[in-house]
TIMI-2910 file (N, C-alpha, C, CB; in pm, 1 decimal, decimal comma, always signed):
<rs>
+----------+----------+----------+----------+----------+----------+----------+----------+----------+----------+----------+----------+------+
!      n_x !      n_y !      n_z !     ca_x !     ca_y !     ca_z !      c_x !      c_y !      c_z !     cb_x !     cb_y !     cb_z ! resn !
+----------+----------+----------+----------+----------+----------+----------+----------+----------+----------+----------+----------+------+
!  -1388,2 !  -1524,9 !   +246,9 !  -1292,5 !  -1631,6 !   +229,1 !  -1151,8 !  -1575,7 !   +247,0 !  -1308,9 !  -1697,8 !    +90,7 !  Met !
!  -1066,0 !  -1665,2 !   +278,1 !   -923,8 !  -1630,8 !   +286,3 !   -863,5 !  -1652,7 !   +147,7 !   -848,8 !  -1717,3 !   +396,1 !  Arg !
!   -775,5 !  -1561,0 !   +107,3 !   -712,6 !  -1567,5 !    -23,9 !   -561,7 !  -1587,6 !     -6,5 !   -742,4 !  -1438,4 !   -106,2 !  Ile !
!   -506,3 !  -1685,3 !    -77,8 !   -361,4 !  -1703,2 !    -87,0 !   -325,6 !  -1700,1 !   -235,5 !   -314,2 !  -1838,5 !    -18,3 !  Val !
!   -197,2 !  -1691,6 !   -263,6 !   -151,8 !  -1680,1 !   -402,0 !    -48,4 !  -1788,4 !   -431,1 !    -92,6 !  -1539,3 !   -429,3 !  Phe !
!    -36,5 !  -1824,3 !   -559,4 !    +57,9 !  -1930,4 !   -596,0 !   +201,8 !  -1890,9 !   -570,7 !    +40,8 !  -1967,4 !   -741,2 !  Thr !
!   +232,7 !  -1762,1 !   -583,0 !   +368,8 !  -1716,8 !   -555,6 !   +369,1 !  -1568,3 !   -520,1 !   +460,3 !  -1743,1 !   -676,9 !  Asp !
!   +485,1 !  -1519,9 !   -477,7 !   +499,2 !  -1380,2 !   -433,3 !   +476,7 !  -1280,5 !   -547,2 !   +637,9 !  -1358,2 !   -373,1 !  Arg !
!   +515,0 !  -1317,4 !   -668,2 !   +497,9 !  -1228,2 !   -782,9 !   +349,9 !  -1197,4 !   -806,2 !   +559,6 !  -1290,7 !   -909,3 !  Lys !
!   +268,0 !  -1299,7 !   -804,5 !   +123,9 !  -1280,8 !   -824,0 !    +64,5 !  -1203,6 !   -706,1 !    +52,4 !  -1417,7 !   -840,6 !  Ile !
!   +106,5 !  -1237,9 !   -585,4 !    +57,7 !  -1167,9 !   -466,8 !    +91,5 !  -1018,5 !   -474,4 !   +118,1 !  -1230,1 !   -338,9 !  Gln !
!   +212,1 !   -986,9 !   -512,7 !   +255,2 !   -847,6 !   -522,8 !   +170,7 !   -773,1 !   -626,6 !   +405,3 !   -839,8 !   -559,7 !  Lys !
!   +146,3 !   -836,5 !   -740,8 !    +66,9 !   -773,1 !   -844,9 !    -76,5 !   -747,3 !   -797,7 !    +66,1 !   -859,9 !   -970,6 !  Met !
!   -137,6 !   -846,4 !   -733,3 !   -275,6 !   -832,3 !   -688,9 !   -291,1 !   -731,7 !   -574,8 !   -328,9 !   -966,5 !   -645,7 !  Phe !
!   -183,3 !   -704,2 !   -504,6 !   -188,6 !   -608,1 !   -394,8 !   -143,4 !   -468,6 !   -436,5 !   -103,4 !   -656,5 !   -280,3 !  Asn !
!   -121,8 !   -446,4 !   -564,2 !    -76,4 !   -316,9 !   -614,0 !   -165,5 !   -268,9 !   -728,1 !    +69,7 !   -325,3 !   -660,5 !  Ser !
!   -238,1 !   -160,2 !   -704,9 !   -321,1 !   -103,9 !   -812,2 !   -236,4 !    -67,7 !   -932,8 !   -397,2 !    +19,8 !   -762,7 !  Asp !
!   -119,2 !    -12,3 !   -906,8 !    -29,7 !    +30,5 !  -1014,7 !    +11,6 !    -88,6 !  -1102,6 !    +95,6 !    +99,3 !   -956,0 !  Cys !
!    +51,1 !   -199,1 !  -1039,4 !    +94,7 !   -316,6 !  -1116,4 !    -21,3 !   -381,0 !  -1191,9 !   +159,4 !   -419,8 !  -1023,5 !  Leu !
!   -139,6 !   -386,5 !  -1128,8 !   -257,2 !   -441,0 !  -1198,0 !   -292,3 !   -354,8 !  -1319,4 !   -378,4 !   -449,6 !  -1101,4 !  Leu !
!   -293,2 !   -222,9 !  -1300,3 !   -324,4 !   -132,3 !  -1411,9 !   -223,4 !   -147,7 !  -1525,0 !   -327,0 !    +13,7 !  -1363,6 !  Asn !
!    -96,7 !   -159,7 !  -1489,6 !     +8,2 !   -174,1 !  -1589,8 !     -7,2 !   -303,7 !  -1668,8 !   +145,4 !   -169,5 !  -1523,5 !  Lys !
!    -38,6 !   -411,5 !  -1599,4 !    -47,2 !   -543,9 !  -1661,8 !   -173,7 !   -561,4 !  -1746,8 !    -42,9 !   -651,3 !  -1554,5 !  Lys !
!   -289,1 !   -512,0 !  -1694,3 !   -417,3 !   -542,8 !  -1758,0 !   -492,0 !   -421,8 !  -1812,4 !   -504,4 !   -612,7 !  -1661,0 !  Phe !
!   -447,0 !   -301,9 !  -1779,7 !   -522,9 !   -182,3 !  -1815,0 !   -621,4 !   -150,4 !  -1703,6 !   -597,0 !   -201,2 !  -1949,8 !  Gly !
!   -659,0 !    -24,4 !  -1694,9 !   -742,1 !    +22,5 !  -1583,8 !   -877,8 !    -47,7 !  -1575,0 !   -763,8 !   +170,9 !  -1596,5 !  Lys !
!   -943,9 !    -67,8 !  -1686,5 !  -1077,6 !   -128,8 !  -1687,0 !  -1075,5 !   -272,3 !  -1633,3 !  -1135,3 !   -127,7 !  -1828,9 !  Ser !
!   -986,0 !   -354,2 !  -1686,2 !   -975,9 !   -494,5 !  -1641,5 !   -926,7 !   -499,0 !  -1497,2 !   -880,0 !   -576,0 !  -1734,0 !  Ile !
!   -829,9 !   -414,1 !  -1461,7 !   -778,2 !   -411,1 !  -1324,4 !   -888,8 !   -378,0 !  -1225,0 !   -664,3 !   -308,8 !  -1312,0 !  Ala !
!   -976,4 !   -285,3 !  -1260,9 !  -1088,6 !   -249,2 !  -1174,0 !  -1180,8 !   -369,1 !  -1153,1 !  -1167,7 !   -130,7 !  -1233,7 !  Thr !
!  -1206,8 !   -444,3 !  -1258,2 !  -1292,9 !   -563,1 !  -1246,6 !  -1225,5 !   -674,2 !  -1166,8 !  -1330,4 !   -615,2 !  -1385,6 !  Arg !
!  -1094,4 !   -688,0 !  -1181,4 !  -1021,0 !   -787,6 !  -1102,1 !  -1035,5 !   -754,1 !   -953,8 !   -869,8 !   -792,2 !  -1143,1 !  Ile !
!  -1016,9 !   -626,9 !   -919,4 !  -1029,4 !   -585,0 !   -779,3 !  -1171,6 !   -607,4 !   -727,5 !   -990,6 !   -436,8 !   -764,1 !  Lys !
!  -1270,9 !   -584,6 !   -813,0 !  -1410,0 !   -608,3 !   -774,0 !  -1433,3 !   -756,8 !   -745,3 !  -1506,2 !   -559,5 !   -884,6 !  Gln !
!  -1384,5 !   -843,2 !   -833,8 !  -1400,6 !   -987,9 !   -811,9 !  -1328,0 !  -1032,0 !   -685,0 !  -1347,7 !  -1067,4 !   -933,4 !  Arg !
!  -1209,6 !   -977,9 !   -661,1 !  -1134,9 !  -1011,8 !   -539,5 !  -1215,3 !   -970,8 !   -415,3 !   -995,5 !   -942,3 !   -539,5 !  Met !
!  -1276,5 !   -853,6 !   -419,3 !  -1359,3 !   -808,0 !   -306,6 !  -1476,6 !   -902,1 !   -284,1 !  -1410,6 !   -665,0 !   -331,5 !  Ser !
!  -1538,6 !   -947,2 !   -391,7 !  -1650,9 !  -1040,6 !   -380,4 !  -1605,0 !  -1172,8 !   -319,9 !  -1715,2 !  -1064,8 !   -518,1 !  Glu !
!  -1488,5 !  -1221,2 !   -361,3 !  -1436,4 !  -1347,2 !   -307,8 !  -1403,1 !  -1333,7 !   -158,9 !  -1311,1 !  -1391,2 !   -386,4 !  Leu !
!  -1341,4 !  -1223,5 !   -120,2 !  -1307,0 !  -1201,6 !    +20,4 !  -1432,7 !  -1189,7 !   +105,1 !  -1220,6 !  -1075,6 !    +36,1 !  Val !
!  -1536,7 !  -1126,3 !    +52,3 !  -1660,5 !  -1104,7 !   +127,6 !  -1739,4 !  -1233,8 !   +151,0 !  -1747,7 !  -1004,8 !    +54,7 !  Ala !
!  -1722,9 !  -1331,9 !    +64,7 !  -1795,7 !  -1458,9 !    +78,6 !  -1732,2 !  -1543,5 !   +189,0 !  -1796,6 !  -1537,2 !    -56,1 !  Ala !
!  -1814,3 !  -1608,2 !   +267,9 !  -1761,1 !  -1696,9 !   +372,5 !  -1711,2 !  -1828,0 !   +314,2 !  -1868,0 !  -1724,9 !   +478,2 !  Glu !
!  -1780,2 !  -1877,2 !   +211,3 !  -1740,5 !  -2001,8 !   +145,1 !  -1754,1 !  -1983,6 !     -5,6 !  -1827,1 !  -2122,6 !   +194,6 !  Thr !
!  -1699,6 !  -2076,0 !    -81,3 !  -1709,1 !  -2069,8 !   -226,7 !  -1854,0 !  -2080,9 !   -273,6 !  -1625,0 !  -2180,5 !   -289,7 !  Leu !
!  -1937,6 !  -2148,5 !   -198,5 !  -2079,2 !  -2162,5 !   -233,1 !  -2148,5 !  -2026,3 !   -237,9 !  -2150,0 !  -2254,2 !   -131,9 !  Gln !
!  -2100,0 !  -1930,3 !   -160,5 !  -2164,5 !  -1799,3 !   -150,1 !  -2129,8 !  -1705,4 !   -266,1 !  -2125,7 !  -1734,2 !    -19,7 !  Met !
!  -2035,8 !  -1743,7 !   -350,3 !  -2000,4 !  -1661,8 !   -466,5 !  -2101,4 !  -1693,7 !   -576,6 !  -1851,6 !  -1689,2 !   -514,6 !  Val !
!  -2162,1 !  -1589,9 !   -631,6 !  -2269,3 !  -1608,2 !   -729,3 !  -2224,6 !  -1689,6 !   -850,7 !  -2321,1 !  -1473,4 !   -774,8 !  Ser !
!  -2311,2 !  -1781,2 !   -889,8 !  -2287,3 !  -1859,8 !  -1010,8 !  -2353,5 !  -1794,4 !  -1131,2 !  -2339,1 !  -2003,3 !   -993,1 !  His !
!  -2414,8 !  -1679,2 !  -1106,2 !  -2478,7 !  -1601,6 !  -1211,9 !  -2390,5 !  -1481,8 !  -1244,5 !  -2621,8 !  -1555,8 !  -1169,9 !  Leu !
!  -2405,3 !  -1427,0 !  -1364,4 !  -2327,0 !  -1307,4 !  -1397,0 !  -2362,4 !  -1192,9 !  -1301,2 !  -2352,0 !  -1264,5 !  -1544,1 !  Pro !
!  -2269,0 !  -1101,3 !  -1272,7 !  -2142,4 !  -1084,8 !  -1339,4 !  -2031,3 !  -1178,2 !  -1293,8 !  -2098,7 !   -948,0 !  -1322,4 !  Pro !
!  -2021,8 !  -1223,2 !  -1165,1 !  -1904,5 !  -1305,6 !  -1133,5 !  -1906,0 !  -1442,0 !  -1201,9 !  -1895,1 !  -1325,1 !   -984,6 !  Pro !
!  -2021,1 !  -1503,8 !  -1208,1 !  -2037,5 !  -1635,1 !  -1271,7 !  -1927,5 !  -1732,6 !  -1231,3 !  -2039,2 !  -1620,1 !  -1423,0 !  Arg !
!  -1922,8 !  -1762,3 !  -1103,2 !  -1825,5 !  -1858,5 !  -1051,6 !  -1858,3 !  -1996,6 !  -1106,6 !  -1824,9 !  -1859,9 !   -896,0 !  Cys !
!  -1758,8 !  -2062,4 !  -1164,9 !  -1783,2 !  -2194,9 !  -1222,1 !  -1655,3 !  -2276,7 !  -1224,4 !  -1840,8 !  -2183,1 !  -1363,8 !  His !
!  -1674,5 !  -2407,5 !  -1223,4 !  -1562,6 !  -2501,6 !  -1230,2 !  -1518,2 !  -2510,3 !  -1374,9 !  -1602,0 !  -2643,0 !  -1174,6 !  Lys !
!  -1388,0 !  -2510,9 !  -1396,4 !  -1335,6 !  -2524,8 !  -1531,9 !  -1337,5 !  -2672,1 !  -1571,4 !  -1191,8 !  -2466,7 !  -1542,3 !  Leu !
!  -1391,8 !  -2699,9 !  -1684,9 !  -1402,4 !  -2837,7 !  -1732,2 !  -1266,1 !  -2895,5 !  -1765,7 !  -1493,1 !  -2845,1 !  -1854,1 !  Glu !
!  -1242,6 !  -3018,8 !  -1722,6 !  -1120,8 !  -3090,0 !  -1757,0 !   -994,3 !  -3037,3 !  -1690,7 !  -1102,9 !  -3086,5 !  -1902,1 !  Gly !
!  -1009,3 !  -2959,0 !  -1584,6 !   -892,0 !  -2901,0 !  -1520,1 !   -886,3 !  -2932,5 !  -1371,5 !   -890,6 !  -2751,4 !  -1540,3 !  Asn !
!   -917,2 !  -3053,3 !  -1333,6 !   -909,9 !  -3091,6 !  -1192,7 !  -1003,4 !  -3009,4 !  -1107,9 !   -768,8 !  -3077,4 !  -1141,2 !  Gly !
!   -947,9 !  -2935,7 !  -1013,3 !  -1032,9 !  -2858,6 !   -922,8 !  -1014,1 !  -2708,4 !   -942,1 !  -1003,4 !  -2896,4 !   -778,2 !  Cys !
!   -992,5 !  -2664,0 !  -1066,6 !   -980,6 !  -2521,7 !  -1095,1 !  -1118,6 !  -2458,9 !  -1114,8 !   -893,3 !  -2499,1 !  -1219,5 !  Leu !
!  -1132,6 !  -2338,2 !  -1061,4 !  -1255,1 !  -2260,2 !  -1075,5 !  -1218,0 !  -2125,7 !  -1134,8 !  -1328,8 !  -2243,2 !   -938,5 !  Phe !
!  -1319,3 !  -2052,7 !  -1183,7 !  -1293,4 !  -1917,8 !  -1231,5 !  -1414,4 !  -1829,6 !  -1207,5 !  -1256,7 !  -1918,9 !  -1380,1 !  Ser !
!  -1387,7 !  -1698,8 !  -1208,7 !  -1493,8 !  -1599,3 !  -1211,6 !  -1464,8 !  -1509,1 !  -1331,0 !  -1501,9 !  -1517,2 !  -1076,1 !  Val !
!  -1570,7 !  -1456,0 !  -1391,1 !  -1555,4 !  -1369,7 !  -1507,4 !  -1498,7 !  -1234,4 !  -1466,2 !  -1689,7 !  -1351,9 !  -1579,2 !  Asp !
!  -1404,8 !  -1187,1 !  -1545,7 !  -1350,5 !  -1052,2 !  -1527,9 !  -1401,6 !   -963,8 !  -1641,7 !  -1193,5 !  -1054,1 !  -1524,3 !  Val !
!  -1401,0 !  -1016,4 !  -1762,5 !  -1455,5 !   -947,6 !  -1879,9 !  -1504,3 !  -1054,3 !  -1976,2 !  -1348,3 !   -853,6 !  -1948,0 !  Ser !
!  -1532,0 !  -1016,5 !  -2098,8 !  -1583,1 !  -1111,5 !  -2197,3 !  -1506,2 !  -1241,5 !  -2203,4 !  -1582,3 !  -1049,2 !  -2331,1 !  Gly !
!  -1373,6 !  -1234,4 !  -2217,1 !  -1292,1 !  -1354,5 !  -2226,6 !  -1202,2 !  -1377,5 !  -2106,7 !  -1209,1 !  -1348,3 !  -2348,9 !  Asn !
!  -1174,2 !  -1273,9 !  -2028,9 !  -1079,2 !  -1283,3 !  -1917,6 !  -1143,9 !  -1347,8 !  -1795,3 !  -1025,3 !  -1144,1 !  -1881,3 !  Met !
!  -1066,5 !  -1439,0 !  -1734,3 !  -1113,3 !  -1509,4 !  -1615,0 !  -1007,2 !  -1502,8 !  -1505,4 !  -1147,6 !  -1656,5 !  -1648,1 !  Arg !
!  -1053,0 !  -1491,7 !  -1382,7 !   -967,3 !  -1502,3 !  -1265,2 !   -971,9 !  -1648,5 !  -1224,0 !  -1013,7 !  -1405,6 !  -1147,4 !  Leu !
!   -858,1 !  -1718,0 !  -1234,4 !   -850,6 !  -1862,3 !  -1212,0 !   -798,3 !  -1888,8 !  -1070,8 !   -759,2 !  -1930,6 !  -1318,5 !  Ile !
!   -864,5 !  -1981,3 !  -1001,0 !   -823,8 !  -2016,1 !   -864,5 !   -862,5 !  -2160,0 !   -834,0 !   -888,1 !  -1920,1 !   -761,4 !  Phe !
!   -813,1 !  -2210,1 !   -721,8 !   -848,0 !  -2345,0 !   -678,3 !   -871,8 !  -2344,4 !   -527,2 !   -735,9 !  -2446,8 !   -716,5 !  Cys !
!   -948,5 !  -2440,2 !   -477,2 !   -964,2 !  -2453,6 !   -332,6 !   -828,0 !  -2480,2 !   -269,4 !  -1064,2 !  -2567,3 !   -297,7 !  Pro !
!   -809,7 !  -2433,1 !   -146,9 !   -681,2 !  -2445,9 !    -79,7 !   -704,5 !  -2489,0 !    +64,4 !   -601,8 !  -2312,8 !    -85,4 !  Tyr !
!   -615,8 !  -2569,6 !   +115,6 !   -628,7 !  -2613,8 !   +254,4 !   -729,6 !  -2726,9 !   +267,1 !   -669,7 !  -2497,1 !   +343,8 !  Gly !
!   -798,7 !  -2727,9 !   +378,3 !   -894,3 !  -2835,3 !   +405,0 !  -1031,2 !  -2802,9 !   +347,4 !   -905,6 !  -2860,4 !   +554,9 !  Glu !
!  -1087,7 !  -2900,8 !   +278,1 !  -1224,6 !  -2892,0 !   +228,1 !  -1276,7 !  -3033,4 !   +208,5 !  -1231,9 !  -2810,1 !    +94,7 !  Phe !
!  -1407,2 !  -3045,5 !   +200,1 !  -1470,2 !  -3177,2 !   +189,6 !  -1495,7 !  -3215,3 !    +43,8 !  -1601,8 !  -3179,6 !   +268,0 !  Ser !
!  -1491,8 !  -3345,2 !    +21,0 !  -1523,9 !  -3399,5 !   -110,2 !  -1654,9 !  -3477,0 !    -96,7 !  -1407,9 !  -3491,2 !   -165,2 !  Val !
!  -1746,2 !  -3453,3 !   -191,7 !  -1875,8 !  -3521,0 !   -189,6 !  -1860,8 !  -3667,1 !   -232,3 !  -1976,3 !  -3448,3 !   -281,6 !  Arg !
!  -1967,2 !  -3743,6 !   -216,8 !  -1967,5 !  -3884,9 !   -256,1 !  -1937,9 !  -3904,0 !   -404,5 !  -2101,5 !  -3947,8 !   -222,6 !  Asp !
!  -1976,7 !  -3806,2 !   -487,5 !  -1953,7 !  -3818,2 !   -632,2 !  -1816,2 !  -3762,3 !   -672,5 !  -2065,0 !  -3744,7 !   -709,8 !  Asp !
!  -1727,1 !  -3742,9 !   -574,7 !  -1591,5 !  -3691,5 !   -592,5 !  -1586,0 !  -3543,4 !   -630,2 !  -1521,7 !  -3771,5 !   -697,5 !  Asn !
!  -1700,2 !  -3474,5 !   -625,4 !  -1701,2 !  -3329,7 !   -646,1 !  -1665,3 !  -3259,4 !   -516,1 !  -1839,3 !  -3282,0 !   -697,4 !  Gly !
!  -1632,4 !  -3134,3 !   -524,7 !  -1595,6 !  -3056,1 !   -407,3 !  -1720,5 !  -2998,6 !   -341,3 !  -1497,9 !  -2943,2 !   -445,4 !  Ile !
!  -1728,5 !  -3011,5 !   -210,6 !  -1837,0 !  -2951,0 !   -133,7 !  -1803,4 !  -2803,2 !   -119,1 !  -1855,8 !  -3020,9 !     +7,4 !  Asp !
!  -1868,4 !  -2718,6 !   -199,0 !  -1835,5 !  -2576,7 !   -203,1 !  -1859,7 !  -2506,4 !    -70,2 !  -1915,3 !  -2509,3 !   -310,6 !  Leu !
!  -1948,0 !  -2561,8 !    +12,5 !  -1973,3 !  -2499,3 !   +142,6 !  -1856,4 !  -2519,1 !   +237,7 !  -2100,5 !  -2555,8 !   +204,8 !  Thr !
!  -1766,0 !  -2610,7 !   +206,3 !  -1650,9 !  -2636,7 !   +293,2 !  -1524,6 !  -2562,2 !   +250,6 !  -1622,6 !  -2784,2 !   +296,7 !  Ser !
!  -1529,5 !  -2495,3 !   +134,6 !  -1411,9 !  -2423,3 !    +83,9 !  -1410,6 !  -2282,7 !   +144,4 !  -1412,7 !  -2416,4 !    -73,5 !  Val !
!  -1315,3 !  -2260,0 !   +234,3 !  -1304,1 !  -2130,6 !   +302,0 !  -1175,6 !  -2056,5 !   +266,4 !  -1311,2 !  -2150,2 !   +451,8 !  Lys !
!  -1089,3 !  -2121,6 !   +189,4 !   -965,6 !  -2060,0 !   +142,5 !   -945,5 !  -2098,6 !     -3,2 !   -843,3 !  -2103,6 !   +229,7 !  Thr !
!   -905,3 !  -2000,7 !    -83,8 !   -874,5 !  -2029,5 !   -223,7 !   -735,0 !  -1977,5 !   -256,3 !   -980,3 !  -1966,1 !   -318,3 !  Ile !
!   -675,7 !  -2035,8 !   -360,4 !   -543,2 !  -1995,9 !   -406,9 !   -557,3 !  -1937,1 !   -546,9 !   -443,6 !  -2117,0 !   -406,3 !  Cys !
!   -521,9 !  -1809,0 !   -561,0 !   -528,8 !  -1742,0 !   -690,8 !   -412,3 !  -1790,6 !   -776,6 !   -525,6 !  -1586,2 !   -674,6 !  Ile !
!   -445,0 !  -1838,2 !   -896,2 !   -345,2 !  -1891,6 !   -988,7 !   -302,8 !  -1790,1 !  -1094,2 !   -399,0 !  -2015,2 !  -1056,3 !  Lys !
!   -402,7 !  -1729,1 !  -1162,3 !   -372,1 !  -1642,2 !  -1275,4 !   -497,1 !  -1569,5 !  -1322,1 !   -311,3 !  -1722,9 !  -1390,8 !  Glu !
!   -475,8 !  -1473,8 !  -1410,1 !   -582,8 !  -1412,9 !  -1487,8 !   -551,8 !  -1448,5 !  -1631,2 !   -593,4 !  -1255,6 !  -1465,7 !  Val !
!   -651,1 !  -1503,8 !  -1699,6 !   -623,0 !  -1558,0 !  -1832,9 !   -740,4 !  -1534,2 !  -1926,7 !   -591,7 !  -1708,1 !  -1824,7 !  Arg !
!   -707,3 !  -1511,8 !  -2053,3 !   -808,0 !  -1510,5 !  -2158,4 !   -830,5 !  -1656,8 !  -2194,2 !   -763,3 !  -1423,4 !  -2284,7 !  Asp !
!   -941,1 !  -1710,7 !  -2150,6 !   -966,6 !  -1853,9 !  -2169,6 !   -999,3 !  -1890,2 !  -2313,8 !  -1079,8 !  -1897,7 !  -2080,6 !  Thr !
!  -1012,5 !  -1791,0 !  -2401,0 !  -1044,9 !  -1820,4 !  -2539,7 !   -924,1 !  -1821,3 !  -2631,8 !  -1143,8 !  -1721,6 !  -2589,5 !  His !
!   -812,7 !  -1760,8 !  -2588,9 !   -693,8 !  -1766,3 !  -2674,5 !   -573,9 !  -1829,4 !  -2605,7 !   -657,3 !  -1627,8 !  -2720,4 !  Asp !
!   -590,7 !  -1866,0 !  -2478,6 !   -485,9 !  -1939,0 !  -2409,3 !   -373,9 !  -1854,4 !  -2352,8 !   -428,9 !  -2036,9 !  -2499,8 !  Gly !
!   -378,9 !  -1721,9 !  -2368,8 !   -272,6 !  -1635,9 !  -2317,7 !   -281,6 !  -1627,1 !  -2166,0 !   -280,7 !  -1495,1 !  -2380,7 !  Lys !
!   -170,2 !  -1649,0 !  -2100,0 !   -163,6 !  -1640,5 !  -1955,3 !    -93,9 !  -1510,8 !  -1917,8 !    -90,0 !  -1763,3 !  -1894,8 !  Val !
!   -151,7 !  -1438,5 !  -1822,6 !    -91,0 !  -1313,7 !  -1775,9 !    -68,6 !  -1325,4 !  -1626,0 !   -181,0 !  -1189,5 !  -1810,1 !  Arg !
!    +54,6 !  -1353,5 !  -1588,5 !    +86,7 !  -1370,4 !  -1446,5 !   +151,2 !  -1246,7 !  -1392,8 !   +177,7 !  -1490,0 !  -1424,4 !  Arg !
+----------+----------+----------+----------+----------+----------+----------+----------+----------+----------+----------+----------+------+
</rs>
């Protein structure tokens, strides 16, 4: 898949091992890079495993936001970007999502956002 970012600050952080390590610590930064590699390697969002460890899933009550697990509570949050199809039930056709936009890495259990 093609990856874009919400802004230059996030893009710069995700493209720098040093900045990722500084922001999240080496262990979490390593897992973030692993998830990013998995997302890039997939042709469509459907190809990203819905089983652990990545456990790609739609976030409830958040429009079209998705996440993959980074650690116990940390999630890499993203949304489909560009052209994609919508199913008859208004859900997103995951086989049509070929570009995603990285939003943030967040602890979904305490609400802290780390951009």
